[in-house]
Structure formats: C-alpha cells, structure tokens
C-alpha positions in Angstrom: 19.3 -7.0 10.3 19.8 -9.5 7.2 19.0 -6.5 4.4 20.3 -8.3 1.8 18.0 -11.9 2.2 14.2 -11.9 2.6 13.6 -10.2 6.2 10.9 -10.9 8.6 9.7 -7.3 8.2 9.0 -7.5 4.2 7.1 -10.7 4.9 5.2 -9.1 7.6 4.3 -6.0 5.3 2.7 -8.4 2.5 0.9 -10.5 4.9 -0.6 -7.2 6.4 -1.0 -5.8 3.0 -3.4 -9.2 1.9 -5.0 -8.9 5.1 -5.6 -5.2 4.2 -7.1 -6.1 0.9 -9.4 -8.6 1.9 -10.9 -6.5 4.6 -11.6 -3.9 1.9 -12.9 -6.7 -0.2 -15.4 -7.6 2.6 -16.4 -3.7 3.2 -17.2 -3.1 -0.4 -19.0 -6.2 -1.1 -21.2 -6.5 2.4 -24.6 -4.4 2.4 -23.9 -2.9 5.6 -22.7 0.7 5.3 -25.6 2.2 6.6 -28.9 1.1 8.5 -32.0 3.0 8.2 -34.8 1.9 11.1 -38.2 2.4 10.8 -40.0 2.1 14.1 -43.9 1.4 13.8 -46.5 2.0 16.6 -48.6 -0.8 15.2 -48.8 -3.7 17.6 -49.7 -6.1 14.5 -46.6 -5.1 12.7 -42.6 -5.0 13.2 -39.9 -2.8 13.4 -38.3 -2.7 9.9 -34.7 -1.8 9.1 -33.1 -1.2 5.8 -29.6 -2.1 5.1 -27.9 0.1 2.6 -24.6 -1.3 1.0 -22.9 0.1 -2.3 -24.3 -2.1 -4.5 -27.3 -3.7 -2.9 -30.3 -2.2 -0.7 -32.0 -4.8 1.9 -34.9 -4.3 4.3 -35.8 -7.1 6.9 -37.9 -7.2 9.5 -36.3 -7.2 13.4 -35.5 -10.8 14.4 -35.3 -12.1 10.7 -32.1 -12.4 8.4 -34.1 -12.5 5.3 -34.7 -9.9 2.9 -38.5 -8.9 2.7 -37.3 -6.0 -0.4 -33.8 -6.9 -2.2 -32.8 -4.2 -4.8 -30.0 -5.5 -6.4 -30.0 -2.6 -9.0 -29.3 0.1 -6.0 -25.6 0.7 -7.6 -27.1 2.5 -10.6 -29.8 4.5 -8.1 -27.8 5.2 -5.6 -29.0 8.5 -3.9 -26.4 9.2 -1.1 -23.2 11.5 -2.1 -20.8 9.2 0.4 -21.8 5.6 -1.0 -21.5 7.5 -4.3 -18.1 8.2 -3.8 -17.3 5.1 -2.0 -17.9 3.1 -4.9 -15.0 4.5 -6.7 -13.0 5.1 -3.8 -12.7 1.8 -2.6 -12.1 0.0 -6.0 -9.3 2.1 -6.6 -7.7 1.6 -3.3 -7.9 -1.9 -3.7 -6.4 -1.9 -7.5 -3.7 0.2 -5.5 -3.1 -2.1 -3.0 -3.2 -5.0 -5.2 -0.1 -3.2 -7.2 1.8 -2.6 -4.0 1.3 -6.6 -3.3 2.7 -7.3 -6.4 5.5 -5.4 -6.4 6.3 -6.1 -2.6 6.1 -9.9 -3.9 8.9 -8.6 -6.9 11.0 -7.6 -4.4 11.0 -10.2 -2.2 11.5 -12.7 -5.3 14.5 -10.5 -6.3 16.1 -10.6 -3.1 15.7 -14.4 -2.6 16.1 -15.7 -6.4 18.5 -13.0 -7.9 22.2 -12.6 -7.7 23.6 -9.7 -5.1 24.7 -7.8 -8.5 22.1 -7.3 -11.4 23.1 -8.2 -14.6 25.2 -5.0 -16.2 23.2 -4.9 -19.4 19.8 -4.5 -17.6 21.3 -2.3 -14.9 19.7 1.1 -16.7 16.2 0.0 -16.8 15.9 -2.3 -13.8 14.6 -1.5 -10.3 16.2 -3.4 -7.5 14.4 -4.9 -4.8 14.8 -1.7 -2.3 13.3 0.3 -5.1 10.3 -1.9 -5.5 9.6 -2.5 -1.4 10.0 1.6 -1.4 7.4 2.4 -4.2 5.5 -0.2 -2.9 5.1 1.8 0.7 4.4 4.8 -1.1 1.1 2.8 -3.2 0.2 1.5 0.1 0.2 5.0 1.6 -1.9 6.4 -1.3 -4.1 3.5 -1.3 -4.7 4.0 2.5 -5.9 7.9 2.0 -8.0 6.8 -1.0 -9.7 4.3 1.8 -9.5 6.7 4.6 -11.1 9.6 3.8 -14.2 8.7 2.5 -14.6 5.9 4.9 -14.3 8.8 7.7 -16.7 10.8 6.0 -19.9 8.5 5.9 -19.9 9.1 9.9 -20.1 12.8 9.0 -22.5 12.6 6.4 -24.6 10.1 8.2 -25.1 13.1 11.1 -25.9 15.3 8.5 -28.6 13.3 7.6 -30.0 12.5 10.9 -30.3 16.7 11.1 -32.0 17.1 7.9 -34.4 14.0 8.0 -35.1 12.2 11.2 -32.4 10.4 13.8 -33.5 7.1 12.1 -29.7 6.5 10.4 -26.5 4.7 11.8 -23.6 3.9 10.3 -22.7 0.1 10.2 -20.2 -2.5 10.3 -18.6 -1.9 6.8 -17.4 1.5 8.2 -15.2 -0.1 10.7 -14.2 -3.0 8.6 -12.7 0.2 5.6 -11.4 2.4 8.4 -9.4 -0.9 10.1 -8.4 -2.0 6.5 -7.1 1.5 5.9 -4.8 1.2 9.2 -4.0 -2.2 8.0 -2.5 -0.4 4.4 -0.7 2.2 6.8 1.1 0.1 8.9 2.2 -1.8 5.7 3.7 1.4 4.4 5.4 2.3 7.8 6.9 -1.2 8.0 8.7 -1.2 4.7 9.6 2.5 5.4 11.4 1.5 8.3 12.8 -1.4 6.2 14.3 0.9 3.9 15.7 3.3 6.2 17.2 0.7 8.4 19.0 -0.8 5.2 19.8 2.2 2.9 23.3 2.7 4.9 24.5 -0.2 2.8 26.9 0.4 0.3 25.2 1.0 -3.6 23.8 -0.3 -5.7 21.7 -2.3 -3.7 19.4 -0.1 -2.2 19.7 3.3 -4.5 16.1 2.8 -5.8 17.2 3.2 -9.1 20.4 2.3 -10.6 22.1 5.3 -12.2 24.9 3.2 -13.8 26.0 -0.5 -14.3 27.0 -1.9 -10.8 30.6 -2.7 -11.8 31.1 1.1 -11.7 29.8 1.2 -8.0 32.0 -1.8 -6.9 35.4 -0.6 -8.6 37.8 0.0 -5.9 40.9 2.0 -6.9 44.3 -0.2 -6.1 46.8 1.5 -4.0 49.6 3.5 -5.7 53.1 2.1 -5.7 56.0 4.1 -4.6 57.2 5.2 -8.1 53.1 6.6 -9.2 53.6 9.3 -6.2 56.7 10.3 -7.8 55.8 14.0 -9.1 55.9 14.6 -13.0 58.9 16.6 -12.3 60.9 13.7 -10.9 60.2 11.4 -13.5 61.1 13.4 -16.2 64.5 14.1 -14.6 67.0 11.9 -16.6 69.1 9.5 -14.4 73.0 10.2 -14.8 75.4 7.2 -13.6 79.0 7.7 -13.4 81.3 5.4 -14.7 84.9 4.9 -14.1 
C-alpha cells in the first residue's frame, strides 16, 4: 500500500462521502417523508394522498402529479415530533459530513503536493495527512449517527401514529434515502479508519495525527560509536606512559 501517496482507499472514501452528502440533500428537499392516504367511498370523488416533507406539504389526487393543495410554510407549523427533529438533525449531519469532506480533501492534497517532511517552523501547529483523514473518519461517523437515529425513529413514530389515529400513515422514499446515506457515511468512515490502521506502522512523523515536535528530531539517527568512545571514563583518564631509552 502506497501510504505516502494518494491511495485508492482515500479517493473511494471521498467519492463515497460526496455521494452520501448528495443523498442527504435529496432526502432533505424531497417532500416524501410521510404519506397520509385518505380514501373516500363516494364514486364521484377520488382518493387523496398527502405527502409530508420537512419543509413542504403536498396533497395529490390518485393518478395526478399536480398538487391540489400546496403548503410552502409547512416547516413553521410542523406538528409531528419526528419531522421537527429531522429539520435540525439532517442539516447538522450534512454540515458535519461537509466538514469531513473538506478535511479529507486537505489530507489528499497534503499527501500529493507537500513534501514528505513538513516545515520545521510549522510542525508544532500542523496536522499531517493521516491526522486529517483520521479526524475526517470521526466526523463521518458522527454525521452517520446524527442522521441515522432520527431517520429510524420515523419508522417507529409512524407505527405510533397509526395506533393513535387510524392506519392511514406510511413512511415514504426519503426515509430509505436518508438511511442509505447514513450507511454511506459509515462505510466512508470505516474506509478511512482501515487506511489509517494499515499505514500507522510507518515511521513517524508521517502517521502521527499531531506533530509533537519538529520532524528533524524524529528523523535523527545516532551515529555509531567509535572504538575510542566505548572506552570507560577510567580508561580515558589513565595516562599513557612511554619508555625512552
């Protein structure tokens, strides 16, 4: 594994993280978190389905794609606790994942364009490439937790609504997109952790998350002792007597 070069694992992690963030964005914008199907027994009327999202609500007749009732101010009057939590959790998860993507990109650029030994003057305040990827993996894992927990809660809360009122509620495609995006974030964090664990056996300072002291001190190799330096202090202090004729 070419750990001191841009590796396929880090590139795959970056692409996976980008796709996961895109999936989260789609889940946030789509009005398909919950469906409420209203059936009528009047032959002159059609059944109605209300699509509930995080920000908007749309009511459609069966067989129609147009909203007969559109509420763009739904985000202010959300009366369902799970959707209200998602309004805060998913943007927070996206922001955390975006920060992780930025760190991952910084780590790859640091690997590709910066010399193997960092500047001695900046060594005490810089994070190396491995540190960037390690922190990015932790942020991806945090973003996964923030996204996955309320997304799964929607499923259980949907069952609660059906028991409390009538069995007319069902969760929609946005729930599956959010859960799949959370799985992508977890996969991304695992990739970065595996890459770091496989490379951390290399000599420091390349794979220490933080530089503890300048790299010149890490790379110092003591010179072999000469035969004279191995003499004891007593032997070195003993005078040498020579006889002259």
